[in-house]
C-alpha positions in Angstrom: 151.4 -136.8 -44.8 154.4 -136.0 -43.2 154.1 -138.4 -40.0 153.4 -141.2 -42.7 157.1 -140.3 -44.5 155.3 -140.2 -47.7 155.1 -137.3 -50.6 153.1 -138.1 -53.7 152.5 -136.0 -56.6 149.2 -136.7 -58.5 148.5 -135.9 -62.2 146.4 -137.2 -65.0 147.8 -138.3 -68.6 145.5 -138.9 -71.5 147.4 -140.9 -73.8 146.6 -142.3 -77.3 149.1 -144.6 -78.1 149.7 -148.3 -76.6 152.4 -149.2 -74.2 153.1 -149.1 -70.4 155.4 -150.5 -67.6 155.8 -153.9 -66.0 153.8 -153.1 -62.6 152.6 -155.3 -59.6 148.8 -155.0 -59.3 146.3 -154.8 -56.2 143.1 -155.7 -57.6 139.9 -153.5 -55.7 138.2 -157.0 -55.4 140.8 -158.9 -53.2 139.4 -162.1 -54.5 140.4 -161.1 -58.2 143.8 -162.9 -60.0 145.7 -160.5 -62.1 147.4 -162.0 -65.2 150.3 -160.3 -67.2 151.0 -162.8 -70.2 153.1 -161.0 -72.6 155.2 -157.8 -71.5 157.2 -155.8 -74.3 159.8 -152.7 -73.9 162.1 -149.9 -75.3 165.1 -149.3 -72.9 167.4 -146.8 -73.9 170.1 -146.4 -71.4 173.6 -144.5 -71.9 175.0 -145.4 -68.3 173.6 -142.2 -66.5 170.3 -142.5 -67.3 167.6 -144.6 -68.9 164.4 -144.3 -70.9 161.7 -146.7 -70.2 158.8 -147.4 -73.1 156.9 -150.1 -72.0 153.7 -152.2 -72.9 151.9 -155.3 -71.4 149.0 -157.2 -71.8 146.8 -157.8 -69.0 143.4 -159.6 -67.7 141.9 -160.3 -64.7 139.5 -163.5 -63.3 137.0 -161.2 -63.0 136.1 -157.6 -63.7 137.4 -154.9 -61.4 139.7 -151.7 -61.0 143.6 -152.3 -60.3 145.8 -150.4 -58.4 149.2 -151.1 -60.5 152.5 -150.5 -58.6 155.8 -149.4 -60.3 159.1 -149.3 -58.4 161.9 -147.0 -59.7 165.6 -146.5 -58.5 164.9 -142.8 -58.6 162.8 -139.9 -59.3 161.2 -140.2 -62.8 159.9 -137.6 -65.4 156.8 -138.9 -66.7 155.7 -138.2 -70.2 153.3 -139.7 -73.2 154.7 -142.4 -74.7 154.8 -143.0 -78.5 154.2 -146.9 -79.3 155.7 -146.0 -82.9 159.0 -145.8 -81.3 158.9 -149.6 -80.6 157.4 -150.4 -84.1 159.8 -149.0 -85.7 162.8 -150.0 -84.1 161.3 -154.1 -84.2 161.3 -152.8 -88.0 164.8 -151.9 -88.0 166.1 -154.8 -86.7 163.9 -157.2 -88.9 165.4 -155.4 -92.6 169.0 -155.5 -91.0 168.6 -159.2 -90.0 167.1 -160.3 -93.2 169.9 -158.5 -95.6 172.0 -161.4 -96.8 174.7 -162.9 -94.9 177.5 -165.0 -95.7 177.2 -168.7 -95.3 178.0 -170.0 -91.7 179.6 -173.1 -90.7 177.0 -175.7 -89.9 177.1 -175.6 -86.3 176.0 -172.6 -84.6 175.2 -168.7 -84.5 178.9 -167.8 -82.8 177.5 -168.3 -79.3 173.8 -167.7 -80.1 173.0 -171.0 -78.5 172.4 -172.6 -81.5 169.5 -170.6 -82.8 168.4 -171.3 -86.1 168.2 -169.2 -88.5 164.8 -169.1 -89.3 164.8 -167.8 -85.7 166.7 -164.8 -86.1 163.7 -162.7 -86.8 162.7 -161.0 -83.5 159.1 -160.2 -84.8 157.1 -159.7 -88.0 154.4 -157.6 -86.8 154.1 -156.1 -83.4 150.2 -156.6 -82.3 148.3 -155.1 -79.5 144.9 -155.8 -78.0 142.1 -153.2 -77.3 143.6 -150.0 -75.3 142.9 -149.5 -71.8 141.6 -145.6 -71.1 143.2 -143.0 -69.9 145.6 -143.0 -66.6 145.8 -140.7 -63.5 149.1 -141.4 -62.1 150.6 -140.8 -58.8 154.7 -140.5 -58.4 155.2 -141.6 -55.0 158.4 -141.0 -52.5 158.2 -143.2 -50.0 160.5 -144.1 -47.2 159.0 -146.3 -45.4 157.2 -149.5 -45.3 154.1 -148.6 -43.0 154.0 -145.1 -45.2 153.9 -147.5 -48.2 150.6 -149.6 -46.6 149.1 -146.3 -45.0 148.9 -144.5 -48.8 147.5 -147.4 -50.3 144.9 -148.4 -48.2 143.6 -144.5 -47.9 143.8 -144.6 -51.4 141.8 -147.5 -51.8 139.1 -146.2 -49.2 138.4 -143.1 -51.2 138.3 -145.2 -54.1 135.2 -147.3 -52.8 137.3 -150.1 -51.6 134.8 -151.0 -48.6 137.8 -153.3 -46.7 141.2 -152.6 -48.7 143.4 -155.5 -48.7 146.9 -155.7 -50.1 148.5 -159.1 -50.8 150.9 -160.4 -48.9 153.5 -161.0 -52.1 153.0 -157.3 -52.4 153.6 -156.0 -49.1 156.6 -158.5 -49.1 158.0 -157.5 -52.1 157.5 -153.5 -51.3 159.9 -154.5 -47.9 162.3 -155.9 -50.7 162.4 -152.6 -52.4 162.4 -150.1 -49.8 165.3 -152.3 -48.0 167.4 -152.1 -51.1 166.6 -148.5 -51.2 164.1 -148.2 -53.7 162.2 -145.1 -52.5 160.2 -144.2 -55.7 157.0 -145.8 -56.7 154.6 -144.8 -59.5 150.7 -146.0 -59.0 148.4 -146.3 -61.6 144.4 -147.1 -61.6 143.1 -148.9 -64.6 139.9 -151.0 -65.3 140.1 -154.6 -66.4 137.7 -157.1 -67.3 138.4 -161.0 -68.7 139.6 -160.2 -71.8 143.2 -159.1 -72.3 143.8 -155.6 -72.9 146.9 -153.8 -73.7 147.7 -150.4 -71.5 148.5 -147.1 -73.6 151.7 -145.6 -73.7 153.7 -143.6 -71.1 157.1 -143.2 -70.8 159.6 -143.1 -67.4 163.0 -141.6 -67.8 164.9 -141.4 -64.9 168.6 -141.0 -63.5 170.3 -144.6 -63.1 173.8 -146.2 -63.4 172.5 -149.4 -64.2 169.9 -150.5 -66.9 166.8 -151.3 -64.5 164.0 -153.5 -65.5 161.5 -154.4 -62.8 160.6 -158.0 -62.5 160.2 -158.7 -58.2 157.0 -156.3 -58.2 154.9 -158.7 -60.5 155.7 -161.6 -57.9 151.9 -161.0 -56.5 150.5 -161.9 -60.2 149.7 -165.5 -61.6 150.9 -167.2 -64.6 153.9 -167.3 -67.2 154.8 -164.6 -68.9 156.9 -163.4 -71.8 158.9 -160.5 -71.7 160.7 -159.0 -74.8 163.4 -156.1 -73.9 164.7 -153.8 -77.1 167.8 -152.3 -75.8 169.4 -149.3 -77.3 172.6 -147.9 -76.0 175.9 -146.6 -77.0 177.8 -149.7 -76.3 176.8 -153.4 -75.3 175.7 -154.3 -71.8 176.0 -157.2 -69.8 173.4 -159.9 -70.3 172.0 -160.5 -66.7 171.1 -163.7 -64.7 168.0 -164.2 -63.4 166.3 -166.3 -60.2 163.2 -167.7 -61.3 163.6 -167.0 -65.3 165.5 -166.9 -68.3 166.9 -164.4 -70.3 168.4 -164.8 -73.9 169.6 -162.7 -76.8 167.0 -162.6 -79.7 169.8 -162.2 -82.2 173.1 -160.9 -82.9 173.6 -157.4 -81.5 173.1 -154.4 -84.6 174.8 -151.1 -84.8 172.4 -148.4 -86.2 173.7 -144.6 -87.2 172.7 -141.7 -85.3 170.2 -141.2 -88.6 168.9 -144.5 -88.1 168.2 -143.4 -84.2 166.5 -140.4 -85.3 164.4 -141.9 -87.8 162.8 -144.2 -84.8 160.8 -141.0 -84.0 161.8 -140.4 -80.3 163.5 -137.1 -79.6 164.3 -138.0 -76.5 166.4 -141.2 -77.3 168.2 -139.4 -80.0 169.2 -137.2 -76.8 169.8 -139.5 -74.8 172.2 -141.9 -76.7 174.5 -139.6 -78.5 177.8 -140.5 -81.0 177.7 -141.7 -84.7 176.2 -145.1 -83.6 174.6 -147.1 -81.0 173.8 -150.8 -80.5 170.3 -152.6 -80.7 169.1 -155.7 -79.8 166.3 -157.3 -78.1 166.4 -160.0 -74.9 164.0 -162.2 -74.3 162.7 -163.3 -70.7 160.5 -166.2 -69.6 159.3 -167.5 -66.4 156.5 -167.7 -63.8 155.9 -164.1 -62.5 155.8 -165.5 -59.1 159.0 -167.1 -59.4 161.4 -163.5 -60.1 163.9 -163.1 -57.0 165.4 -160.0 -58.7 165.1 -157.4 -61.0 167.4 -156.5 -63.9 170.2 -154.3 -63.0 173.4 -154.8 -65.4 175.9 -152.5 -66.3 177.8 -151.6 -69.5 180.7 -153.5 -71.6 178.5 -157.1 -72.3 176.3 -158.5 -74.8 
């Protein structure tokens, strides 16, 4: 392991809710194609640390196991996630947006790109597919590209794959992450079929000075995706610009009290975002999975 410049800590996590991080995938059957049509996320960020509570729907062109790969900018603490946080936060946004508002001039929403009043509600209902089973995660510190390839190939052989094949797109994007000094990767194995399913909940918490959401890693997958990021922070963060996709603000940001934050049911988020008030809003990202050239990395003070 030292020769590979690689350190891995493997631990099982059994969870009963529904959410997951956005990952790239390596199918056990090399010919299988992975699709990730919808992704949903709660991101809590205070300028020094981030909590990711994420969700994605998955399917494959033929039944197979998938080794999913999640890059992170620093060592994460990984725990069970609670999907109800996402539901409660969405309901909180909807309840505030439904309140009567003063009549607006006919011409727009004040920088909202002409969004109509009916489009303001970000989600009337959060729906998910059948859960995928329990997780066995490997939090891995990778110091070089060869170490990553050796670890993955060895893992797949031990899992019964005769001729492990890492997609070229995955090799290329991992090399990019390592060049950009991303050295922490989370590996997760799930078994998938042709029907769309939703993975169970996992929460990632890690130090970072920029709000982070991985997009490049999905370049090894196929099809278009729609991503909904529910952003919670003590003040607004800058709306990023993307290569290969589009990001838009789904509604005007809302201010919530510390009591409303605690009502979401996450002690971790309540401890992360301090102060009497915080800002809550949804970003929507659309585009082809294979087209994302940059991750979301953005700072405070913006939309």
